[in-house]
Structures are given as structure tokens and as C-alpha cells.
Backbone of each chain as nested JSON, in Angstrom:
{
  "chains": [
    {"id": "A", "residues": [
      {"number": 1, "name": "ASN", "atoms": {"N": [0.86, -1.18, 0.0], "CA": [0.0, 0.0, 0.0], "C": [0.91, 1.248, 0.0]}},
      {"number": 2, "name": "THR", "atoms": {"N": [0.369, 2.312, -0.534], "CA": [1.225, 3.513, -0.615], "C": [1.344, 4.071, 0.81]}},
      {"number": 3, "name": "ASN", "atoms": {"N": [2.588, 4.345, 1.229], "CA": [2.68, 4.911, 2.582], "C": [2.246, 6.367, 2.522]}},
      {"number": 4, "name": "THR", "atoms": {"N": [1.875, 6.871, 3.682], "CA": [1.408, 8.259, 3.648], "C": [2.608, 9.166, 3.425]}},
      {"number": 5, "name": "ILE", "atoms": {"N": [2.357, 10.281, 2.827], "CA": [3.389, 11.317, 2.67], "C": [3.12, 12.314, 3.774]}},
      {"number": 6, "name": "HIS", "atoms": {"N": [4.096, 12.586, 4.606], "CA": [3.837, 13.607, 5.626], "C": [5.123, 14.353, 5.935]}},
      {"number": 7, "name": "PHE", "atoms": {"N": [4.996, 15.62, 6.309], "CA": [6.156, 16.482, 6.574], "C": [5.902, 17.296, 7.841]}},
      {"number": 8, "name": "ASP", "atoms": {"N": [6.907, 17.336, 8.707], "CA": [6.833, 18.202, 9.889], "C": [7.447, 19.542, 9.518]}},
      {"number": 9, "name": "ASN", "atoms": {"N": [6.942, 20.617, 10.089], "CA": [7.452, 21.944, 9.763], "C": [8.508, 22.37, 10.779]}},
      {"number": 10, "name": "PRO", "atoms": {"N": [9.776, 22.531, 10.332], "CA": [10.848, 22.91, 11.263], "C": [10.694, 24.322, 11.809]}},
      {"number": 11, "name": "VAL", "atoms": {"N": [9.868, 25.177, 11.156], "CA": [9.731, 26.552, 11.68], "C": [8.418, 26.739, 12.434]}},
      {"number": 12, "name": "TYR", "atoms": {"N": [7.732, 25.609, 12.699], "CA": [6.486, 25.727, 13.468], "C": [6.776, 26.429, 14.799]}},
      {"number": 13, "name": "GLN", "atoms": {"N": [6.018, 27.498, 15.082], "CA": [6.108, 28.278, 16.329], "C": [7.442, 28.987, 16.482]}},
      {"number": 14, "name": "LYS", "atoms": {"N": [8.237, 29.079, 15.441], "CA": [9.475, 29.869, 15.518], "C": [9.2, 31.183, 14.789]}},
      {"number": 15, "name": "THR", "atoms": {"N": [9.28, 32.307, 15.479], "CA": [9.08, 33.573, 14.743], "C": [10.348, 34.4, 14.882]}},
      {"number": 16, "name": "THR", "atoms": {"N": [10.63, 35.217, 13.882], "CA": [11.874, 36.007, 13.926], "C": [11.686, 37.205, 14.86]}},
      {"number": 17, "name": "GLU", "atoms": {"N": [10.393, 37.58, 15.128], "CA": [10.204, 38.828, 15.909], "C": [10.73, 38.645, 17.325]}},
      {"number": 18, "name": "ASP", "atoms": {"N": [10.221, 37.483, 18.0], "CA": [10.572, 37.471, 19.446], "C": [12.018, 37.152, 19.675]}}
    ]},
    {"id": "B", "residues": [
      {"number": 1, "name": "VAL", "atoms": {"N": [10.018, 30.532, -4.874], "CA": [9.889, 31.397, -3.671], "C": [8.622, 32.24, -3.798]}},
      {"number": 2, "name": "GLU", "atoms": {"N": [8.241, 32.616, -5.011], "CA": [7.077, 33.5, -5.095], "C": [5.786, 32.711, -4.879]}},
      {"number": 3, "name": "GLY", "atoms": {"N": [5.855, 31.371, -4.853], "CA": [4.657, 30.625, -4.494], "C": [4.02, 29.91, -5.664]}},
      {"number": 4, "name": "MET", "atoms": {"N": [3.258, 28.87, -5.34], "CA": [2.546, 28.097, -6.36], "C": [1.08, 28.01, -5.974]}},
      {"number": 5, "name": "THR", "atoms": {"N": [0.225, 27.986, -6.981], "CA": [-1.215, 28.008, -6.731], "C": [-1.857, 26.692, -7.163]}},
      {"number": 6, "name": "PHE", "atoms": {"N": [-2.788, 26.207, -6.357], "CA": [-3.497, 24.963, -6.666], "C": [-5.0, 25.191, -6.521]}},
      {"number": 7, "name": "ASN", "atoms": {"N": [-5.763, 24.579, -7.401], "CA": [-7.222, 24.659, -7.291], "C": [-7.729, 23.394, -6.604]}},
      {"number": 8, "name": "LEU", "atoms": {"N": [-8.242, 23.559, -5.401], "CA": [-8.685, 22.41, -4.607], "C": [-10.099, 22.673, -4.094]}},
      {"number": 9, "name": "ARG", "atoms": {"N": [-10.592, 21.731, -3.3], "CA": [-11.895, 21.938, -2.656], "C": [-11.704, 21.771, -1.15]}},
      {"number": 10, "name": "HIS", "atoms": {"N": [-12.146, 22.75, -0.367], "CA": [-11.979, 22.655, 1.081], "C": [-13.088, 21.75, 1.614]}},
      {"number": 11, "name": "LEU", "atoms": {"N": [-12.705, 20.606, 2.181], "CA": [-13.721, 19.65, 2.629], "C": [-14.155, 19.952, 4.047]}},
      {"number": 12, "name": "GLY", "atoms": {"N": [-13.223, 20.493, 4.852], "CA": [-13.645, 20.838, 6.211], "C": [-12.485, 20.937, 7.168]}},
      {"number": 13, "name": "MET", "atoms": {"N": [-12.83, 21.134, 8.454], "CA": [-11.806, 21.318, 9.479], "C": [-12.266, 20.588, 10.73]}},
      {"number": 14, "name": "THR", "atoms": {"N": [-11.303, 20.087, 11.492], "CA": [-11.647, 19.48, 12.782], "C": [-10.518, 19.816, 13.743]}},
      {"number": 15, "name": "LEU", "atoms": {"N": [-10.866, 19.917, 15.021], "CA": [-9.837, 20.234, 16.021], "C": [-9.053, 18.974, 16.369]}},
      {"number": 16, "name": "VAL", "atoms": {"N": [-7.747, 19.165, 16.615], "CA": [-6.903, 18.03, 17.02], "C": [-6.107, 18.465, 18.252]}},
      {"number": 17, "name": "ASP", "atoms": {"N": [-5.592, 17.479, 18.981], "CA": [-4.902, 17.884, 20.213], "C": [-3.389, 17.719, 20.131]}},
      {"number": 18, "name": "GLN", "atoms": {"N": [-2.9, 17.273, 18.952], "CA": [-1.445, 17.158, 18.782], "C": [-1.046, 17.888, 17.493]}},
      {"number": 19, "name": "PRO", "atoms": {"N": [0.143, 18.502, 17.44], "CA": [0.519, 19.215, 16.213], "C": [0.885, 18.302, 15.058]}},
      {"number": 20, "name": "LYS", "atoms": {"N": [1.156, 17.024, 15.309], "CA": [1.523, 16.133, 14.185], "C": [1.275, 14.677, 14.548]}},
      {"number": 21, "name": "GLY", "atoms": {"N": [1.401, 13.807, 13.543], "CA": [1.242, 12.371, 13.789], "C": [0.391, 11.734, 12.706]}},
      {"number": 22, "name": "GLU", "atoms": {"N": [0.858, 10.571, 12.214], "CA": [0.142, 9.894, 11.122], "C": [-1.237, 9.443, 11.563]}},
      {"number": 23, "name": "GLU", "atoms": {"N": [-1.305, 8.755, 12.712], "CA": [-2.615, 8.249, 13.152], "C": [-3.558, 9.416, 13.424]}},
      {"number": 24, "name": "LEU", "atoms": {"N": [-3.003, 10.446, 14.079], "CA": [-3.827, 11.613, 14.433], "C": [-4.424, 12.251, 13.181]}},
      {"number": 25, "name": "SER", "atoms": {"N": [-3.583, 12.474, 12.146], "CA": [-4.084, 13.158, 10.947], "C": [-5.024, 12.239, 10.172]}},
      {"number": 26, "name": "ALA", "atoms": {"N": [-4.739, 10.934, 10.179], "CA": [-5.636, 10.001, 9.472], "C": [-7.015, 10.017, 10.13]}},
      {"number": 27, "name": "ALA", "atoms": {"N": [-7.04, 10.041, 11.468], "CA": [-8.327, 10.067, 12.18], "C": [-9.047, 11.385, 11.905]}},
      {"number": 28, "name": "ALA", "atoms": {"N": [-8.27, 12.47, 11.872], "CA": [-8.88, 13.793, 11.636], "C": [-9.495, 13.846, 10.236]}},
      {"number": 29, "name": "VAL", "atoms": {"N": [-8.757, 13.356, 9.233], "CA": [-9.27, 13.366, 7.849], "C": [-10.527, 12.498, 7.771]}},
      {"number": 30, "name": "LYS", "atoms": {"N": [-10.508, 11.366, 8.491], "CA": [-11.666, 10.458, 8.486], "C": [-12.896, 11.196, 9.033]}},
      {"number": 31, "name": "ARG", "atoms": {"N": [-12.695, 11.933, 10.136], "CA": [-13.803, 12.699, 10.743], "C": [-14.332, 13.726, 9.762]}},
      {"number": 32, "name": "ILE", "atoms": {"N": [-13.416, 14.433, 9.08], "CA": [-13.823, 15.493, 8.159], "C": [-14.614, 14.894, 6.994]}},
      {"number": 33, "name": "VAL", "atoms": {"N": [-14.133, 13.765, 6.453], "CA": [-14.818, 13.123, 5.316], "C": [-16.214, 12.669, 5.743]}},
      {"number": 34, "name": "ALA", "atoms": {"N": [-16.285, 12.057, 6.936], "CA": [-17.587, 11.556, 7.417], "C": [-18.561, 12.715, 7.605]}},
      {"number": 35, "name": "THR", "atoms": {"N": [-18.06, 13.787, 8.215], "CA": [-18.941, 14.949, 8.453], "C": [-19.415, 15.533, 7.131]}},
      {"number": 36, "name": "ALA", "atoms": {"N": [-18.499, 15.667, 6.18], "CA": [-18.867, 16.264, 4.89], "C": [-19.937, 15.41, 4.212]}},
      {"number": 37, "name": "LYS", "atoms": {"N": [-19.763, 14.085, 4.309], "CA": [-20.758, 13.17, 3.691], "C": [-22.101, 13.33, 4.397]}},
      {"number": 38, "name": "ALA", "atoms": {"N": [-22.038, 13.392, 5.732], "CA": [-23.281, 13.475, 6.514], "C": [-24.032, 14.759, 6.156]}},
      {"number": 39, "name": "ILE", "atoms": {"N": [-23.262, 15.85, 6.067], "CA": [-23.915, 17.13, 5.779], "C": [-24.373, 17.171, 4.319]}},
      {"number": 40, "name": "GLY", "atoms": {"N": [-23.588, 16.489, 3.477], "CA": [-23.953, 16.459, 2.063], "C": [-23.712, 17.786, 1.372]}},
      {"number": 41, "name": "LYS", "atoms": {"N": [-22.874, 18.63, 2.015], "CA": [-22.592, 19.941, 1.424], "C": [-21.483, 19.753, 0.384]}},
      {"number": 42, "name": "LYS", "atoms": {"N": [-21.6, 20.415, -0.785], "CA": [-20.536, 20.302, -1.779], "C": [-19.314, 21.038, -1.229]}},
      {"number": 43, "name": "PRO", "atoms": {"N": [-18.122, 20.434, -1.318], "CA": [-16.921, 21.096, -0.794], "C": [-16.665, 22.408, -1.53]}},
      {"number": 44, "name": "LYS", "atoms": {"N": [-16.284, 23.43, -0.791], "CA": [-16.106, 24.771, -1.359], "C": [-14.874, 24.795, -2.262]}},
      {"number": 45, "name": "LYS", "atoms": {"N": [-15.061, 25.354, -3.477], "CA": [-13.923, 25.459, -4.406], "C": [-13.01, 26.589, -3.938]}},
      {"number": 46, "name": "VAL", "atoms": {"N": [-11.769, 26.272, -3.712], "CA": [-10.821, 27.291, -3.249], "C": [-9.561, 27.264, -4.093]}},
      {"number": 47, "name": "THR", "atoms": {"N": [-8.824, 28.375, -4.023], "CA": [-7.483, 28.434, -4.602], "C": [-6.522, 28.498, -3.438]}},
      {"number": 48, "name": "LEU", "atoms": {"N": [-5.571, 27.594, -3.425], "CA": [-4.615, 27.533, -2.31], "C": [-3.25, 27.947, -2.847]}},
      {"number": 49, "name": "LYS", "atoms": {"N": [-2.696, 29.03, -2.268], "CA": [-1.387, 29.52, -2.747], "C": [-0.341, 29.202, -1.677]}},
      {"number": 50, "name": "VAL", "atoms": {"N": [0.694, 28.493, -2.075], "CA": [1.743, 28.068, -1.128], "C": [3.001, 28.884, -1.392]}},
      {"number": 51, "name": "SER", "atoms": {"N": [3.57, 29.438, -0.333], "CA": [4.87, 30.127, -0.472], "C": [5.588, 30.004, 0.859]}},
      {"number": 52, "name": "PRO", "atoms": {"N": [6.885, 30.351, 0.922], "CA": [7.607, 30.263, 2.204], "C": [7.006, 31.177, 3.275]}},
      {"number": 53, "name": "ARG", "atoms": {"N": [6.092, 32.053, 2.909], "CA": [5.428, 32.907, 3.922], "C": [4.236, 32.168, 4.525]}},
      {"number": 54, "name": "GLY", "atoms": {"N": [3.715, 31.179, 3.796], "CA": [2.588, 30.423, 4.346], "C": [1.608, 29.994, 3.27]}},
      {"number": 55, "name": "ILE", "atoms": {"N": [0.378, 29.711, 3.707], "CA": [-0.678, 29.271, 2.777], "C": [-1.757, 30.337, 2.758]}},
      {"number": 56, "name": "VAL", "atoms": {"N": [-2.115, 30.796, 1.552], "CA": [-3.184, 31.785, 1.433], "C": [-4.34, 31.129, 0.678]}},
      {"number": 57, "name": "LEU", "atoms": {"N": [-5.542, 31.32, 1.192], "CA": [-6.73, 30.661, 0.623], "C": [-7.703, 31.696, 0.077]}},
      {"number": 58, "name": "TYR", "atoms": {"N": [-8.149, 31.451, -1.162], "CA": [-9.15, 32.342, -1.756], "C": [-10.362, 31.513, -2.153]}},
      {"number": 59, "name": "ASP", "atoms": {"N": [-11.54, 32.107, -2.031], "CA": [-12.756, 31.461, -2.53], "C": [-12.724, 31.586, -4.05]}},
      {"number": 60, "name": "ARG", "atoms": {"N": [-12.787, 30.459, -4.763], "CA": [-12.588, 30.501, -6.211], "C": [-13.756, 31.183, -6.927]}},
      {"number": 61, "name": "LEU", "atoms": {"N": [-14.927, 31.227, -6.3], "CA": [-16.081, 31.842, -6.98], "C": [-16.068, 33.344, -6.788]}},
      {"number": 62, "name": "THR", "atoms": {"N": [-15.77, 33.781, -5.531], "CA": [-15.874, 35.22, -5.258], "C": [-14.501, 35.89, -5.242]}},
      {"number": 63, "name": "ASN", "atoms": {"N": [-13.428, 35.064, -5.313], "CA": [-12.057, 35.593, -5.208], "C": [-11.796, 36.279, -3.88]}},
      {"number": 64, "name": "LYS", "atoms": {"N": [-12.652, 36.032, -2.924], "CA": [-12.486, 36.656, -1.597], "C": [-11.373, 35.904, -0.85]}},
      {"number": 65, "name": "LEU", "atoms": {"N": [-10.555, 36.673, -0.101], "CA": [-9.521, 36.044, 0.724], "C": [-10.214, 35.314, 1.867]}},
      {"number": 66, "name": "LEU", "atoms": {"N": [-9.963, 34.036, 2.02], "CA": [-10.592, 33.267, 3.094], "C": [-9.693, 33.216, 4.31]}},
      {"number": 67, "name": "GLU", "atoms": {"N": [-8.443, 32.853, 4.055], "CA": [-7.543, 32.724, 5.211], "C": [-6.102, 32.908, 4.78]}},
      {"number": 68, "name": "ASN", "atoms": {"N": [-5.309, 33.471, 5.692], "CA": [-3.883, 33.663, 5.42], "C": [-3.143, 32.991, 6.57]}},
      {"number": 69, "name": "VAL", "atoms": {"N": [-2.642, 31.776, 6.33], "CA": [-2.034, 30.985, 7.395], "C": [-0.511, 31.166, 7.337]}},
      {"number": 70, "name": "SER", "atoms": {"N": [0.043, 31.776, 8.376], "CA": [1.498, 31.995, 8.383], "C": [2.23, 30.657, 8.455]}},
      {"number": 71, "name": "ILE", "atoms": {"N": [3.389, 30.604, 7.802], "CA": [4.184, 29.354, 7.773], "C": [4.571, 28.94, 9.192]}},
      {"number": 72, "name": "TYR", "atoms": {"N": [4.674, 29.915, 10.107], "CA": [5.067, 29.622, 11.49], "C": [3.939, 28.981, 12.281]}},
      {"number": 73, "name": "ARG", "atoms": {"N": [2.718, 29.01, 11.714], "CA": [1.568, 28.426, 12.437], "C": [1.242, 27.015, 11.947]}},
      {"number": 74, "name": "ILE", "atoms": {"N": [1.889, 26.619, 10.864], "CA": [1.591, 25.293, 10.306], "C": [2.576, 24.294, 10.912]}},
      {"number": 75, "name": "SER", "atoms": {"N": [2.058, 23.214, 11.478], "CA": [2.964, 22.265, 12.152], "C": [3.278, 21.054, 11.279]}},
      {"number": 76, "name": "TYR", "atoms": {"N": [2.346, 20.701, 10.333], "CA": [2.45, 19.378, 9.706], "C": [1.59, 19.369, 8.451]}},
      {"number": 77, "name": "CYS", "atoms": {"N": [1.997, 18.629, 7.443], "CA": [1.089, 18.451, 6.297], "C": [1.218, 17.019, 5.8]}},
      {"number": 78, "name": "THR", "atoms": {"N": [0.181, 16.517, 5.151], "CA": [0.184, 15.112, 4.771], "C": [-0.765, 14.826, 3.602]}},
      {"number": 79, "name": "VAL", "atoms": {"N": [-0.505, 13.716, 2.917], "CA": [-1.482, 13.17, 1.979], "C": [-1.993, 11.903, 2.666]}},
      {"number": 80, "name": "ASP", "atoms": {"N": [-3.311, 11.846, 2.888], "CA": [-3.873, 10.744, 3.66], "C": [-3.682, 9.413, 2.935]}},
      {"number": 81, "name": "LYS", "atoms": {"N": [-3.368, 8.376, 3.724], "CA": [-3.096, 7.068, 3.093], "C": [-4.375, 6.492, 2.513]}},
      {"number": 82, "name": "GLN", "atoms": {"N": [-5.47, 6.592, 3.297], "CA": [-6.719, 5.958, 2.864], "C": [-7.399, 6.821, 1.784]}},
      {"number": 83, "name": "HIS", "atoms": {"N": [-7.516, 8.106, 2.099], "CA": [-8.155, 9.023, 1.129], "C": [-7.03, 9.727, 0.382]}},
      {"number": 84, "name": "ASP", "atoms": {"N": [-6.453, 9.039, -0.623], "CA": [-5.186, 9.555, -1.14], "C": [-5.358, 10.758, -2.083]}},
      {"number": 85, "name": "LYS", "atoms": {"N": [-6.592, 11.24, -2.255], "CA": [-6.733, 12.495, -3.018], "C": [-6.908, 13.665, -2.044]}},
      {"number": 86, "name": "MET", "atoms": {"N": [-6.681, 13.355, -0.762], "CA": [-6.894, 14.375, 0.264], "C": [-5.559, 14.918, 0.751]}},
      {"number": 87, "name": "PHE", "atoms": {"N": [-5.44, 16.26, 0.692], "CA": [-4.268, 16.924, 1.281], "C": [-4.738, 17.564, 2.58]}},
      {"number": 88, "name": "ALA", "atoms": {"N": [-3.946, 17.467, 3.635], "CA": [-4.358, 18.073, 4.912], "C": [-3.167, 18.736, 5.586]}},
      {"number": 89, "name": "TYR", "atoms": {"N": [-3.45, 19.778, 6.346], "CA": [-2.385, 20.361, 7.172], "C": [-2.973, 20.673, 8.543]}},
      {"number": 90, "name": "ILE", "atoms": {"N": [-2.078, 20.752, 9.517], "CA": [-2.494, 21.118, 10.874], "C": [-1.885, 22.483, 11.159]}},
      {"number": 91, "name": "ALA", "atoms": {"N": [-2.713, 23.42, 11.652], "CA": [-2.226, 24.77, 11.934], "C": [-2.81, 25.236, 13.26]}},
      {"number": 92, "name": "GLN", "atoms": {"N": [-2.038, 26.099, 13.921], "CA": [-2.5, 26.624, 15.201], "C": [-3.299, 27.891, 14.963]}},
      {"number": 93, "name": "ASN", "atoms": {"N": [-4.466, 27.96, 15.561], "CA": [-5.321, 29.146, 15.432], "C": [-4.725, 30.261, 16.274]}},
      {"number": 94, "name": "THR", "atoms": {"N": [-4.449, 31.419, 15.659], "CA": [-3.763, 32.491, 16.407], "C": [-4.662, 33.069, 17.489]}},
      {"number": 95, "name": "LEU", "atoms": {"N": [-5.975, 33.024, 17.29], "CA": [-6.868, 33.666, 18.255], "C": [-6.915, 32.872, 19.547]}},
      {"number": 96, "name": "ASN", "atoms": {"N": [-7.157, 31.551, 19.411], "CA": [-7.338, 30.789, 20.654], "C": [-6.295, 29.697, 20.843]}},
      {"number": 97, "name": "GLY", "atoms": {"N": [-5.333, 29.59, 19.902], "CA": [-4.25, 28.634, 20.105], "C": [-4.634, 27.184, 19.868]}},
      {"number": 98, "name": "THR", "atoms": {"N": [-5.898, 26.96, 19.471], "CA": [-6.287, 25.556, 19.257], "C": [-5.648, 25.049, 17.96]}},
      {"number": 99, "name": "LEU", "atoms": {"N": [-5.47, 23.732, 17.869], "CA": [-4.879, 23.112, 16.679], "C": [-5.996, 22.641, 15.762]}},
      {"number": 100, "name": "GLU", "atoms": {"N": [-5.935, 23.105, 14.515], "CA": [-6.985, 22.762, 13.553], "C": [-6.377, 21.926, 12.429]}},
      {"number": 101, "name": "CYS", "atoms": {"N": [-7.079, 20.865, 12.05], "CA": [-6.669, 20.094, 10.872], "C": [-7.613, 20.456, 9.74]}},
      {"number": 102, "name": "HIS", "atoms": {"N": [-7.079, 20.993, 8.646], "CA": [-7.889, 21.37, 7.479], "C": [-7.63, 20.356, 6.377]}},
      {"number": 103, "name": "ALA", "atoms": {"N": [-8.684, 19.885, 5.727], "CA": [-8.531, 18.863, 4.677], "C": [-9.089, 19.374, 3.358]}},
      {"number": 104, "name": "TYR", "atoms": {"N": [-8.369, 19.058, 2.283], "CA": [-8.733, 19.546, 0.952], "C": [-8.795, 18.374, -0.011]}},
      {"number": 105, "name": "LEU", "atoms": {"N": [-9.828, 18.373, -0.849], "CA": [-9.994, 17.315, -1.845], "C": [-9.326, 17.772, -3.144]}},
      {"number": 106, "name": "CYS", "atoms": {"N": [-8.419, 16.956, -3.664], "CA": [-7.737, 17.293, -4.915], "C": [-8.32, 16.446, -6.042]}},
      {"number": 107, "name": "SER", "atoms": {"N": [-8.076, 16.885, -7.271], "CA": [-8.663, 16.168, -8.41], "C": [-8.036, 14.785, -8.557]}},
      {"number": 108, "name": "LYS", "atoms": {"N": [-6.721, 14.702, -8.274], "CA": [-6.027, 13.422, -8.433], "C": [-5.037, 13.255, -7.269]}},
      {"number": 109, "name": "ARG", "atoms": {"N": [-4.632, 11.998, -7.053], "CA": [-3.649, 11.736, -5.984], "C": [-2.372, 12.529, -6.259]}},
      {"number": 110, "name": "LYS", "atoms": {"N": [-2.012, 12.584, -7.552], "CA": [-0.758, 13.289, -7.92], "C": [-0.823, 14.756, -7.501]}},
      {"number": 111, "name": "VAL", "atoms": {"N": [-2.021, 15.352, -7.633], "CA": [-2.156, 16.765, -7.254], "C": [-1.974, 16.897, -5.738]}},
      {"number": 112, "name": "ALA", "atoms": {"N": [-2.586, 15.982, -4.978], "CA": [-2.46, 16.021, -3.511], "C": [-0.987, 15.898, -3.123]}},
      {"number": 113, "name": "GLN", "atoms": {"N": [-0.283, 15.007, -3.824], "CA": [1.146, 14.818, -3.53], "C": [1.925, 16.078, -3.899]}},
      {"number": 114, "name": "ALA", "atoms": {"N": [1.562, 16.697, -5.02], "CA": [2.274, 17.906, -5.461], "C": [2.088, 19.023, -4.441]}},
      {"number": 115, "name": "VAL", "atoms": {"N": [0.865, 19.151, -3.928], "CA": [0.605, 20.21, -2.935], "C": [1.457, 19.941, -1.685]}},
      {"number": 116, "name": "ALA", "atoms": {"N": [1.454, 18.693, -1.212], "CA": [2.204, 18.358, 0.012], "C": [3.696, 18.611, -0.188]}},
      {"number": 117, "name": "LEU", "atoms": {"N": [4.205, 18.222, -1.35], "CA": [5.635, 18.416, -1.607], "C": [5.972, 19.9, -1.709]}},
      {"number": 118, "name": "THR", "atoms": {"N": [5.064, 20.679, -2.29], "CA": [5.305, 22.122, -2.41], "C": [5.301, 22.771, -1.03]}},
      {"number": 119, "name": "VAL", "atoms": {"N": [4.359, 22.352, -0.184], "CA": [4.315, 22.903, 1.185], "C": [5.588, 22.496, 1.932]}},
      {"number": 120, "name": "ALA", "atoms": {"N": [6.056, 21.271, 1.714], "CA": [7.283, 20.815, 2.381], "C": [8.47, 21.668, 1.943]}},
      {"number": 121, "name": "GLN", "atoms": {"N": [8.496, 22.011, 0.638], "CA": [9.585, 22.873, 0.147], "C": [9.494, 24.25, 0.803]}},
      {"number": 122, "name": "ALA", "atoms": {"N": [8.251, 24.726, 0.974], "CA": [8.073, 26.031, 1.619], "C": [8.587, 25.969, 3.057]}},
      {"number": 123, "name": "PHE", "atoms": {"N": [8.324, 24.821, 3.745], "CA": [8.859, 24.645, 5.107], "C": [10.379, 24.795, 5.094]}},
      {"number": 124, "name": "THR", "atoms": {"N": [11.019, 24.119, 4.142], "CA": [12.491, 24.101, 4.082], "C": [13.041, 25.498, 3.822]}},
      {"number": 125, "name": "VAL", "atoms": {"N": [12.463, 26.185, 2.848], "CA": [12.942, 27.542, 2.508], "C": [12.724, 28.469, 3.702]}},
      {"number": 126, "name": "ALA", "atoms": {"N": [11.553, 28.339, 4.337], "CA": [11.254, 29.202, 5.5], "C": [12.272, 28.942, 6.604]}},
      {"number": 127, "name": "PHE", "atoms": {"N": [12.66, 27.673, 6.764], "CA": [13.629, 27.345, 7.82], "C": [14.984, 27.975, 7.505]}},
      {"number": 128, "name": "GLU", "atoms": {"N": [15.374, 27.903, 6.222], "CA": [16.663, 28.511, 5.839], "C": [16.625, 30.021, 6.061]}},
      {"number": 129, "name": "LEU", "atoms": {"N": [15.496, 30.649, 5.69], "CA": [15.361, 32.101, 5.885], "C": [15.393, 32.424, 7.371]}},
      {"number": 130, "name": "TRP", "atoms": {"N": [14.763, 31.558, 8.171], "CA": [14.704, 31.795, 9.628], "C": [16.103, 31.711, 10.225]}},
      {"number": 131, "name": "GLN", "atoms": {"N": [16.899, 30.765, 9.76], "CA": [18.263, 30.605, 10.308], "C": [19.101, 31.829, 9.956]}},
      {"number": 132, "name": "VAL", "atoms": {"N": [18.955, 32.341, 8.754], "CA": [19.69, 33.535, 8.321], "C": [19.266, 34.72, 9.179]}},
      {"number": 133, "name": "ALA", "atoms": {"N": [17.965, 34.79, 9.461], "CA": [17.454, 35.951, 10.208], "C": [17.881, 35.883, 11.676]}},
      {"number": 134, "name": "LYS", "atoms": {"N": [18.133, 34.67, 12.125], "CA": [18.409, 34.523, 13.577], "C": [19.709, 35.206, 13.96]}}
    ]}
  ]
}
């Protein structure tokens, strides 16, 4: 079966402002 | 970098309690599909624009801006294993901080995969830009 394609976001909750 | 646009259909949204996870997103997509079927509402035609700044959504009929999701609020994206024409992402709601899983119906599995891969590229570019800015 085709495995799912999934990606985690390395910049999740990282903002340049704070 | 300037972004890519896809014509999809927004099937719905459901709240989730984790920012990522295969089982979690599969269950969320299942809930969204079941709800959409139960309601019998035709999924809204939208244009989804992906760029390293985030995902911007427009209503394809009225061209009205629906949502502008910053790349920093998106935690995860996936093409569902069972519903392989479905692209989904999980994003944190800025107002109340809740985690929302949004699911979109694509015309073909290849389109769903293309959207996921494009969003993944946007994640990577955003990360590189973030490191430079740091």
C-alpha cells in the first residue's frame, strides 16, 4: 500500500520577531 | 519562492490535540470526510497559494480572501493514506491557540502529492530564511 506522505514543519512556532 | 497556486476543494476542518502524527491526521481526515458526507454539502472550491510565507486561501467563486495561514503556524502536512486524493495540514489558530486540521480534496492523488511536496519545500525555505534571520 502507498505509505502516507507527511512532513513536519521545522519553523512551526518559531518567529523572527521574538 | 514566489509561491505556487493549486485549485482544490476545502472539505472541512476538525480540532486536534497534537501538532503532528500519522494516526492523528488520518483520524482527523476520516472525521472530516464523514462529516462532509453526513452534511452532504458540496466542498467549497478554493485556490490555495503556497509560499515560504505560508498558505493563502481564496474562494474561487468570489475571489475573496478566506484565510492567510502563516508558515510559522503550520505544524504538519500530509497526503492521507486511505483518502489519497486528500491533502491536509495542521495549523494553530492564532486567536485561541487551538490546533486545527484542514482537509482539501484534490482532483487526483498526484495533485495532492504535489501540494504536500510544495508545502514541504516552503517549510524548508522558511527554515533557511529563519536561520539567516536569527
